[in-house]
C-alpha positions in Angstrom: 1.4 -28.9 -15.8 2.0 -28.2 -19.7 2.2 -24.2 -20.9 2.4 -22.9 -24.1 3.0 -19.6 -25.6 -0.2 -18.0 -26.5 -0.5 -15.3 -29.1 -1.9 -12.6 -26.8 -2.2 -11.8 -23.3 -5.2 -9.7 -21.5 -5.9 -10.5 -18.1 -7.5 -8.4 -15.0 -5.9 -10.1 -11.7 -6.6 -10.2 -8.3 -3.7 -12.1 -6.6 -3.5 -13.9 -3.5 -3.2 -12.0 -0.4 0.2 -11.2 1.1 1.9 -14.1 2.6 4.6 -12.2 4.8 1.5 -10.1 6.4 -1.1 -13.1 6.7 1.8 -15.0 8.9 2.3 -11.7 11.2 -1.6 -10.9 11.5 -2.0 -14.3 13.2 1.2 -14.7 15.0 1.0 -11.0 16.4 -2.5 -10.8 17.2 -2.3 -14.3 19.4 -0.4 -12.4 21.9 -2.5 -9.4 21.7 -5.4 -8.9 24.5 -8.6 -9.0 22.8 -9.9 -10.5 19.5 -8.9 -9.1 16.0 -10.6 -9.9 12.7 -8.4 -10.5 9.6 -9.9 -10.4 6.3 -8.8 -11.8 3.1 -5.9 -14.0 5.0 -3.7 -16.1 2.3 -5.3 -19.5 2.4 -1.9 -21.3 1.8 0.1 -24.1 3.0 2.7 -21.8 4.9 0.1 -19.8 6.5 -1.9 -22.9 7.7 1.1 -23.9 9.2 1.2 -20.9 11.4 -2.4 -21.2 12.2 -2.1 -24.8 13.4 1.2 -24.3 15.6 -0.7 -21.3 17.2 -3.9 -23.6 18.0 -1.5 -26.2 19.5 -0.1 -23.5 21.8 -3.6 -22.4 23.1 -4.9 -19.6 20.7 -8.3 -19.7 19.7 -8.9 -19.0 16.0 -11.8 -19.3 14.1 -11.0 -20.0 10.1 -12.8 -22.5 7.9 -11.3 -23.6 5.0 -12.2 -21.2 2.1 -13.4 -18.5 4.7 -12.7 -15.1 3.7 -12.1 -13.8 7.3 -10.5 -15.2 10.3 -11.0 -14.3 13.9 -8.1 -14.6 16.3 -8.8 -14.8 20.3 -5.3 -13.3 21.5 -4.2 -14.8 24.8 -2.0 -11.6 25.7 1.8 -11.5 25.7 2.1 -14.4 28.6 -0.6 -16.5 27.5 0.6 -19.2 25.3 0.3 -22.7 26.6 3.0 -25.3 26.1 2.1 -27.5 23.4 1.3 -31.2 23.7 3.1 -32.4 20.6 5.8 -31.1 18.2 5.0 -27.9 16.4 5.1 -28.9 12.7 6.0 -25.9 10.4 6.0 -27.8 7.6 7.6 -26.0 4.5 7.3 -22.4 6.2 10.6 -20.8 7.3 8.7 -17.7 8.5 6.6 -19.9 10.8 9.8 -21.3 12.3 11.8 -18.5 12.7 9.4 -16.0 14.1 7.8 -18.7 16.6 11.2 -19.1 17.7 11.6 -15.4 18.8 7.9 -15.5 20.1 8.6 -18.6 22.1 12.0 -17.7 23.3 9.9 -15.3 25.7 7.5 -18.0 27.2 8.7 -20.1 30.0 7.6 -23.4 28.2 9.3 -26.2 26.2 8.9 -26.3 22.5 10.1 -28.6 19.5 9.7 -26.8 16.1 9.9 -29.4 13.6 9.4 -29.1 9.2 9.5 -31.1 6.1 12.5 -32.4 4.5 13.2 -28.9 2.7 13.1 -26.8 5.9 15.1 -29.4 7.9 17.8 -28.1 5.4 17.4 -24.4 6.1 19.8 -22.7 8.2 18.6 -21.6 11.9 21.6 -20.4 13.5 21.0 -16.9 12.1 18.3 -16.9 14.7 19.6 -19.1 17.2 22.6 -16.8 17.7 21.0 -13.8 18.7 18.2 -15.5 20.7 20.9 -17.5 22.8 22.5 -14.0 23.5 19.4 -12.8 24.9 19.2 -15.7 27.4 16.9 -18.3 25.6 18.0 -21.8 25.4 17.7 -23.2 22.0 19.3 -26.8 20.6 19.2 -27.8 17.0 20.5 -30.4 14.7 24.1 -30.5 13.2 25.7 -28.3 15.8 22.6 -25.9 16.6 22.4 -24.9 12.8 19.4 -27.1 11.5 15.8 -27.8 12.4 14.5 -29.5 14.4 14.3 -27.1 17.4 14.3 -27.3 20.9 13.4 -24.1 22.7 13.0 -23.5 26.6 12.1 -19.7 27.0 12.0 -17.6 29.6 13.9 -14.8 31.2 15.3 -12.5 28.7 17.7 -9.4 28.4 17.9 -7.0 25.7 20.7 -6.9 23.2 22.0 -4.8 20.4 22.6 -7.2 17.7 24.3 -6.7 14.3 22.6 -9.2 11.8 25.2 -10.4 9.1 22.3 -10.9 6.7 19.6 -8.4 5.7 16.7 -10.7 6.9 13.2 -9.9 7.9 12.7 -13.1 9.4 15.7 -13.1 11.8 14.7 -9.4 12.5 11.3 -10.4 13.2 12.5 -13.0 15.6 14.4 -10.7 17.6 11.9 -7.8 17.6 9.4 -10.6 19.0 11.9 -12.0 21.9 12.3 -8.1 22.5 8.9 -7.9 23.6 9.8 -9.9 26.3 13.3 -8.7 27.5 14.3 -6.7 30.1 15.8 -3.5 28.6 15.9 -2.2 25.1 16.6 -4.6 22.0 18.4 -3.1 18.9 18.6 -5.0 15.4 20.9 -3.4 12.8 21.1 -5.1 9.2 23.7 -4.7 6.1 20.6 -3.2 4.3 16.9 -2.7 5.4 14.7 -5.7 4.9 10.8 -5.8 4.4 9.2 -3.8 7.6 5.9 -5.5 7.7 6.5 -6.4 11.4 7.5 -2.7 12.5 4.5 -1.6 10.9 2.2 -4.3 12.4 3.9 -4.0 16.1 3.6 -0.3 16.2 0.0 -0.2 15.0 -0.5 -2.6 18.1 1.1 -0.3 20.4 4.7 -1.6 20.6 7.4 1.2 21.3 9.8 0.9 18.2 12.1 3.6 17.0 13.6 2.9 13.5 17.2 3.9 11.8 18.0 3.6 7.9 18.8 0.0 8.5 18.1 -0.6 12.2 15.1 -0.9 14.5 14.8 -0.5 18.5 12.0 -2.0 20.6 11.1 -1.5 24.1 9.7 -4.1 26.5 5.9 -4.4 26.3 3.2 -5.3 28.7 0.4 -5.6 26.3 -0.5 -5.7 22.7 -3.7 -4.3 21.3 -5.6 -6.4 18.7 -5.3 -5.2 15.2 -8.1 -5.9 12.5 -6.9 -5.5 9.4 -7.6 -6.5 5.6 -4.5 -8.3 4.0 -3.5 -6.6 0.5 -2.5 -8.4 -2.6 1.4 -10.0 -2.6 3.9 -8.3 -4.7 5.8 -11.6 -4.9 2.6 -13.1 -6.2 2.6 -10.2 -8.6 5.9 -10.5 -9.8 5.1 -13.6 -12.5 2.5 -11.4 -14.0 4.9 -8.2 -14.3 7.3 -10.3 -16.2 5.0 -11.9 -18.3 3.2 -8.8 -19.4 6.6 -7.1 -20.1 8.5 -10.1 -21.8 5.3 -11.2 -24.0 5.3 -9.3 -27.5 1.5 -8.7 -27.2 0.5 -8.2 -23.4 -1.5 -5.9 -21.3 -2.1 -7.3 -17.5 -3.8 -5.4 -14.6 -3.5 -6.3 -11.1 -5.7 -4.9 -8.5 -5.0 -4.2 -5.0 -1.0 -4.8 -4.6 0.9 -4.1 -1.6 3.6 -1.8 -2.8 5.5 -1.1 0.6 8.8 0.4 -0.4 10.8 -2.4 1.4 9.1 -5.0 -0.6 9.2 -3.1 -3.8 12.5 -4.1 -5.4 10.9 -5.5 -8.5 9.3 -2.4 -9.3 12.5 -0.4 -9.4 14.2 -3.3 -11.5 11.1 -3.0 -14.0 11.9 0.7 -14.1 15.9 0.3 -14.4 15.0 -2.0 -17.4 12.7 0.1 -19.3 9.5 -1.6 -18.4 6.0 0.0 -19.5 4.0 -0.1 -16.4 2.0 2.6 -14.3 0.4 2.5 -10.9 -3.0 4.1 -10.0 -5.5 4.2 -7.3 -2.8 4.5 -4.7 -4.1 4.0 -0.9 -3.3 3.0 2.6 -5.0 -0.1 3.7 -3.7 -1.4 7.5 -0.8 0.8 7.4 0.2 -0.7 4.1 0.7 1.1 0.9 -1.5 -0.2 -1.9 -2.1 0.4 -5.4 -3.3 -0.8 -8.9 -0.6 -1.7 -11.4 -0.9 -2.1 -15.3 1.9 -3.5 -17.4 2.3 -3.8 -21.1 4.9 -5.3 -23.7 8.0 -3.4 -23.3 11.4 -3.3 -25.0 13.8 -4.2 -22.1 17.5 -3.3 -21.6 20.0 -5.0 -19.3 20.3 -4.0 -15.8 22.6 -4.7 -12.4 20.7 -5.8 -9.2 22.9 -5.7 -6.0 23.7 -3.7 -2.8 20.6 -2.7 -0.9 18.0 -3.3 -3.8 18.7 -7.2 -3.1 16.7 -7.8 0.2 13.7 -5.7 -1.2 13.4 -8.1 -3.9 14.9 -11.1 -2.8 12.0 -13.6 -3.4 11.6 -12.2 -7.2 15.0 -12.6 -8.4 14.3 -15.7 -9.8 11.9 -14.2 -12.3 14.3 -11.2 -12.6 16.3 -14.0 -14.6 13.4 -14.6 -17.2 13.0 -10.9 -17.7 17.0 -10.8 -18.4 16.5 -13.3 -21.2 14.4 -10.8 -23.2 16.5 -7.7 -22.2 19.4 -6.4 -24.7 22.7 -6.9 -22.9 24.1 -8.7 -20.1 21.8 -8.6 -16.6 24.0 -9.3 -13.3 22.3 -10.1 -9.9 24.8 -10.0 -7.3 25.0 -9.7 -3.2 22.3 -12.1 -3.5 24.1 -15.2 -1.8 20.9 -15.5 0.2 19.3 -16.9 -2.5 21.2 -20.3 -1.7 19.6 -20.5 1.5 15.9 -20.4 0.6 13.5 -23.6 -0.1 16.2 -24.5 -2.6 19.5 -23.3 -3.7 17.5 -20.8 -6.1 21.1 -19.8 -7.8 21.6 -23.4 -9.1 17.8 -23.9 -9.5 17.5 -20.9 -11.9 20.3 -21.8 -14.0 19.3 -25.3 -14.4 15.3 -24.4 -15.1 16.4 -21.5 -17.4 19.2 -23.6 -19.2 16.9 -26.3 -20.2 14.9 -24.0 -21.9 18.0 -22.4 -23.9 18.9 -19.1 -21.9 22.3 -17.9 -21.5 22.6 -17.9 -17.6 25.7 -18.5 -15.3 25.9 -19.2 -11.7 28.1 -16.8 -9.5 28.7 -17.3 -5.6 26.3 -14.5 -5.0 23.8 -14.4 -7.7 23.7 -15.2 -11.5 24.3 -13.4 -14.9 22.0 -13.6 -18.0 23.0 -12.8 -21.7 20.3 -11.8 -23.5 17.9 -11.3 -25.6 17.6 -14.9 -26.4 14.8 -16.9 -27.8 13.7 -19.4 -25.5 12.6 -23.1 -26.2 10.3 -25.6 -24.8 11.4 -28.3 -22.5 10.9 -29.8 -18.8 11.9 -27.8 -15.7 11.5 -29.4 -12.2 10.5 -26.9 -9.5 12.0 -29.3 -7.0 9.3 -28.4 -4.8 10.1 -24.5 -4.6 7.2 -22.7 -5.5 9.3 -19.7 -7.0 11.0 -22.0 -9.2 7.6 -23.5 -10.2 6.4 -20.2 -11.0 9.5 -19.7 -13.0 9.3 -22.5 -15.0 5.8 -21.7 -16.0 6.4 -17.9 -17.0 9.2 -18.9 -18.8 7.2 -21.7 -20.6 4.4 -19.1 -21.6 7.4 -17.2 -23.5 8.8 -19.9 -25.2 8.7 -21.8 -28.5 7.1 -25.2 -28.3 5.7 -26.9 -25.2 7.2 -26.7 -21.5 6.2 -29.1 -19.0 6.4 -28.1 -15.3 6.9 -30.6 -12.7 7.0 -30.6 -8.9 5.6 -26.9 -9.0 4.5 -26.6 -5.5 2.9 -23.2 -6.3 -0.1 -23.8 -3.6 2.5 -23.0 -1.0 1.9 -19.1 -2.0 -0.4 -18.9 -4.8 -3.2 -21.6 -4.7 -4.8 -20.4 -7.9 -1.9 -19.8 -10.0 -2.6 -22.4 -12.5 -6.3 -21.2 -12.9 -5.2 -17.6 -13.3 -2.6 -18.3 -15.9 -5.2 -20.3 -18.0 -8.0 -17.5 -18.0 -4.9 -14.8 -18.9 -4.1 -17.1 -22.2 -7.5 -17.5 -23.3 
């Protein structure tokens, strides 16, 4: 794809539904007792991977291509069948990690596979606690990488201190905890996104939360939860960055999930002096939702670290673009988790923005960016990582000259991204 900087940007956008909530709405309702209707699920490759795996496990899901709603006919807590073939998670780490926890409670054999990129992503972080609970799991490279072979069964509750703040790890352990004998507790270095806790509680699970921990009791039944999936803050982030950095922009985004555990990008924008506001704040399906308007802004550098990182982990690559237009040096630290995503996003950010003239430096746990700097056009290779693909597109919309974006993979999370970008620049 080829992008150029438009003279002005005026757009009213309704971004794709939240990917994290879409995954969980299918996974959790699959083990509920009864039928749930999911309105506005994300039509993306990752979510389709979750649905395909659940269908192999015997779950009836009515969701045609392009349909605006899906029906999940839950099999109950113990109703999943053994799949006749491998479960192909394709590129979705959420699918593999959450299914690992769910399948650990079922006395069936499952083999979870993924594409080349997913087979390089770390899985010891879920294997370790699930093994402590009694699940039998094996993986490649000393039980650290996919594919994973899981034989579930009798589990015991554990008190687990996760070394990383990861919603996927936490969710995998909580799902296994539904099947455990006794209470399961997960503590994190900082609180990660809490969509699983909100949804499981709404379905009748017994949970108790602390500042950065959660306890779950074994369950005998989950009630189906019908909901409408709100807009994904991670898909809003490109528009927030474009609106703040472009010299003549105003972008309105409707129906955005502004859950505090996911809203780190909003805190970062505030600290950098961005001109934005929230309106029409409401609650949908237990999640806080609002409309957002952002305008061209004078930005100042900031430091991102500590508890803010897990609340903005997927948006941090785009923070590097913000930093290119901010006065001073912006530092992102405590974010070594970026190196364990679909790509090594630290090196990918440095390579992508470096090709466009940014002064960006890699650090072991993040990066630093000196600004302001005038970006110039060039070629950005997304490397099959959708976050880097979107970074290249937004940086190109802010650069002098033409920018070519290769291997963008944006369909993983935002299928209409290029069309929305085209309309915004007209």
